C-alpha positions as CSV (number, residue, x, y, z in Angstrom):
1,M,1.2,41.1,10.8
2,P,-0.4,40.1,7.5
3,R,1.7,37.7,5.4
4,M,2.5,38.1,1.6
5,L,0.6,34.9,0.9
6,D,-1.1,33.7,-2.3
7,V,-4.0,31.3,-1.7
8,S,-5.5,30.1,-4.9
9,D,-9.2,29.5,-5.4
10,E,-8.6,25.7,-5.5
11,V,-6.7,25.8,-2.3
12,R,-9.4,28.0,-0.7
13,A,-12.0,25.5,-1.8
14,E,-10.2,22.7,-0.1
15,I,-9.3,24.4,3.2
16,G,-12.4,26.6,3.5
17,D,-12.9,30.3,3.6
18,E,-12.3,30.6,7.3
19,E,-8.9,28.9,7.3
20,A,-7.9,30.8,4.1
21,D,-8.8,34.1,5.7
22,R,-6.8,33.2,8.9
23,L,-3.8,32.4,6.7
24,L,-4.1,35.7,4.9
25,A,-4.4,37.6,8.1
26,G,-1.2,36.0,9.4
27,E,-2.8,34.0,12.2
28,N,-1.8,30.5,11.0
29,A,0.9,31.3,8.5
30,P,4.6,30.9,9.3
31,G,7.1,33.7,9.2
32,S,10.1,31.8,7.9
33,Y,9.7,28.4,6.2
34,D,11.5,25.9,4.1
35,C,10.3,26.2,0.5
36,T,8.7,22.9,-0.5
37,S,10.1,23.2,-4.0
38,C,13.7,24.5,-3.7
39,R,14.2,23.6,0.0
40,T,15.8,26.9,0.8
41,Q,14.4,29.3,3.4
42,G,11.7,31.8,2.6
43,D,10.0,34.5,4.6
44,S,6.3,35.2,4.2
45,E,6.7,38.6,5.7
46,Q,9.3,39.7,3.1
47,E,8.5,37.9,-0.1
48,R,5.5,36.5,-2.0
49,T,4.7,33.0,-0.8
50,S,2.5,30.4,-2.3
51,T,0.3,28.0,-0.2
52,V,0.5,24.5,-1.7
53,L,-1.9,21.8,-0.4
54,F,-0.7,18.2,-0.9
55,I,-3.7,15.8,-0.7
56,G,-3.6,12.1,-0.1
57,D,-6.5,9.7,0.2
58,E,-7.3,10.6,3.8
59,T,-5.1,13.5,4.9
60,A,-3.7,16.7,3.6
61,V,-0.5,18.7,4.2
62,L,-0.4,22.5,3.8
63,A,3.0,23.6,2.7
64,F,4.6,26.8,1.6
65,A,6.8,27.8,-1.3
66,H,8.4,30.8,-2.9
67,A,5.9,32.3,-5.4
68,T,8.8,32.3,-7.9
69,C,9.2,28.5,-7.4
70,L,5.5,27.4,-7.4
71,P,2.1,28.9,-7.8
72,S,-0.5,28.3,-5.1
73,Q,-2.1,25.0,-6.0
74,V,-3.5,21.6,-4.9
75,V,-1.3,18.6,-5.6
76,Q,-2.5,15.0,-5.4
77,V,0.0,12.6,-3.8
78,T,-0.2,9.1,-2.5
79,E,-1.2,8.5,1.0
80,E,2.1,6.6,1.6
81,Q,4.0,9.9,1.0
82,L,2.0,11.6,3.7
83,Q,1.8,8.8,6.3
84,G,5.3,7.4,6.3
85,A,7.5,7.7,9.4
86,V,9.7,10.2,7.6
87,K,8.0,13.1,5.9
88,S,9.3,15.1,3.0
89,I,6.7,17.8,3.1
90,T,6.7,20.7,5.6
91,G,3.6,22.0,7.2
92,D,0.7,20.8,9.3
93,T,-1.2,17.5,8.7
94,V,-4.9,18.2,8.4
95,D,-7.5,15.5,9.0
96,L,-10.0,16.2,6.2
97,D,-12.9,14.9,8.3
98,S,-12.4,16.8,11.6
99,D,-10.3,19.7,10.1
100,K,-8.0,19.6,13.2
101,A,-4.3,20.3,12.7
102,A,-1.6,18.1,14.1
103,P,1.9,19.3,15.2
104,E,4.3,20.4,12.6
105,Q,6.2,17.5,10.9
106,A,9.9,17.1,10.5
107,V,11.2,17.9,7.0
108,L,13.7,15.7,5.4
109,G,16.8,17.6,4.2
110,V,18.6,16.0,1.4
111,T,22.1,17.1,0.2
112,S,24.0,15.6,-2.7
113,G,27.8,15.5,-2.8
114,L,30.8,13.4,-3.7
115,V,32.5,11.3,-1.0
116,L,36.0,10.0,-1.3
117,I,36.4,6.4,-0.1
118,A,39.6,4.4,-0.7
119,G,40.8,6.9,-3.2
120,E,37.7,6.9,-5.4
121,L,34.8,9.5,-5.5
122,H,31.3,8.1,-4.9
123,P,28.0,9.9,-5.4
124,A,26.2,10.4,-2.1
125,L,23.0,11.7,-0.6
126,V,23.1,13.0,2.9
127,V,19.8,12.9,4.7
128,E,19.1,14.9,7.9
129,P,15.6,15.7,9.2
130,T,14.8,19.2,10.6
131,G,13.4,17.7,13.8
132,P,13.2,14.5,15.8
133,I,11.5,11.5,14.0
134,V,9.3,9.4,16.3
135,R,8.1,5.9,15.6
136,P,4.5,5.9,14.2
137,G,2.1,5.7,17.1
138,A,4.7,6.7,19.7
139,T,3.8,9.2,22.3
140,G,7.3,10.0,23.6
141,L,9.6,12.9,22.5
142,G,12.6,10.8,21.6
143,D,14.3,10.4,18.2
144,D,13.8,7.1,16.4
145,F,15.2,8.1,13.0
146,L,18.3,5.9,13.1
147,P,16.7,2.9,14.8
148,L,13.9,3.0,12.1
149,L,16.5,3.0,9.4
150,I,18.6,0.3,11.0
151,E,15.5,-1.8,11.1
152,Q,15.2,-1.3,7.3
153,G,18.7,-2.5,6.8
154,F,20.9,0.6,7.0
155,M,24.3,-0.1,8.7
156,P,25.7,2.1,11.6
157,L,29.1,3.6,10.8
158,T,31.9,4.6,13.1
159,T,34.2,5.5,10.2
160,I,33.8,6.1,6.5
161,D,36.6,3.9,5.1
162,S,34.7,1.5,2.9
163,V,31.6,1.5,0.7
164,P,28.5,0.4,2.6
165,S,26.7,-2.7,1.5
166,V,23.8,-2.6,-1.0
167,L,20.4,-2.3,0.5
168,H,18.3,-4.5,-1.7
169,G,14.9,-3.2,-2.8
170,W,15.8,0.4,-2.4
171,S,17.0,2.6,-5.2
172,V,17.7,6.3,-6.1
173,L,15.6,7.6,-9.0
174,L,17.5,9.9,-11.3
175,A,15.8,11.1,-14.5
176,V,17.1,13.5,-17.2
177,G,20.0,14.3,-14.9
178,Q,17.8,15.3,-11.9
179,L,17.1,13.7,-8.6
180,H,13.5,12.7,-8.2
181,A,13.2,10.2,-5.3
182,V,14.6,7.6,-3.0
183,L,12.4,4.5,-3.4
184,Q,11.8,1.7,-0.9
185,P,10.1,-1.7,-1.1
186,S,6.3,-1.7,-0.9
187,A,4.9,-3.3,2.3
188,N,2.6,-5.5,0.2
189,G,5.3,-6.6,-2.3
190,G,4.1,-4.4,-5.1
191,Q,5.9,-1.6,-6.9
192,P,8.4,0.4,-4.9
193,V,7.1,3.5,-3.1
194,A,8.8,6.8,-2.4
195,W,10.5,7.0,0.9
196,W,11.5,10.6,0.0
197,Q,10.3,12.4,-3.1
198,A,11.3,15.8,-4.5
199,H,8.2,17.8,-5.4
200,Q,10.4,19.6,-7.9
201,P,13.3,17.5,-9.3
202,L,16.6,18.5,-7.7
203,Q,19.6,19.5,-9.9
204,V,22.8,17.5,-9.3
205,T,26.3,18.5,-10.6
206,E,27.8,17.0,-13.7
207,S,30.5,15.3,-11.7
208,W,27.9,13.8,-9.3
209,R,25.9,12.4,-12.2
210,A,29.0,11.1,-14.0
211,A,30.1,9.3,-10.8
212,A,26.5,7.9,-10.4
213,N,26.6,6.6,-14.0
214,K,30.0,5.1,-13.5
215,H,29.2,3.2,-10.3
216,Q,25.5,2.6,-11.1
217,Q,24.7,3.2,-7.4
218,V,24.4,6.0,-4.9
219,L,25.5,6.0,-1.3
220,M,23.0,7.3,1.2
221,F,24.1,8.6,4.6
222,A,21.6,9.5,7.3
223,A,22.0,11.3,10.6
224,P,19.6,12.7,13.2
225,V,18.7,16.3,13.4
226,G,21.6,18.6,14.4
227,S,24.3,16.1,13.4
228,I,25.4,17.5,9.9
229,G,23.9,20.9,9.3
230,R,23.9,22.7,6.0
231,Q,27.5,22.6,4.7
232,P,28.4,24.9,1.8
233,R,31.3,22.8,0.6
234,E,31.9,19.1,0.1
235,D,35.0,19.1,2.3
236,L,33.0,20.6,5.2
237,L,30.3,18.1,4.5
238,R,32.8,15.2,4.7
239,D,34.1,16.6,8.0
240,A,30.6,16.7,9.4
241,L,30.0,13.1,8.2
242,D,33.2,11.9,9.9
243,K,32.2,13.6,13.1
244,A,28.7,12.1,13.1
245,A,30.2,8.7,12.5
246,A,32.7,9.0,15.3
247,N,29.8,10.1,17.6
248,G,27.7,7.0,16.6
249,K,25.1,9.1,14.8
250,L,25.5,7.9,11.2
251,V,24.0,5.1,9.2
252,A,24.5,4.3,5.5
253,A,23.7,2.1,2.6
254,A,24.4,1.8,-1.1
255,M,21.4,1.9,-3.4
256,P,21.2,1.0,-7.1
257,L,20.7,3.8,-9.5
258,A,17.3,3.9,-11.2
259,G,17.2,6.0,-14.3
260,T,20.0,8.0,-16.0
């Protein structure tokens, strides 16, 4: 069934007429997808959908967005954003030389909320991928998300009764009251690079921003796929965090706030 897809001329020029025509015919396009802009679900059979091509130095990622969120376009990004162990863009990785698609990548789901610890509210980000994260180069089907983070300095939690220690070199970028990125140290000692980056800045609540400005740091909790889920309220989110911790499926760190 044909999809309600928009493929701009610049995207078509990059992916080629044959691939663009297959997308428009519904052969390679998804039915439902997570919008690369607002992160909520879309359906290319029911609503107009934009194809968005993110291009690094050597690879490219074809993602999808609500047409009301983003027009179809080509976006230049750093190769690090496409090649890291944890990806923030949904879609297929395309080798620009061979034009062969790799399996679909896991998408990093990021939720903001306030977490009560020792009688005080702390701003938090809860990170859960949509699929298993494997170590770069690994051929197995396991999930290395938590081991990879522990190697970076995140601490495993069994209960949430104290503020986790600060992870030096990492930070949360907040600008003009919106969440832009989680930054990690560069491998070569240069400027920090984005571990996760919002392709459209995410809104946070006034109370979350006030707590972030008060503490000048943000707590980040991470759990493997299926541990937290999308929780509509902060009390339900806290319940899910407590359960994940009790099951040994939660790591955390505190990160300095970058920006305002």
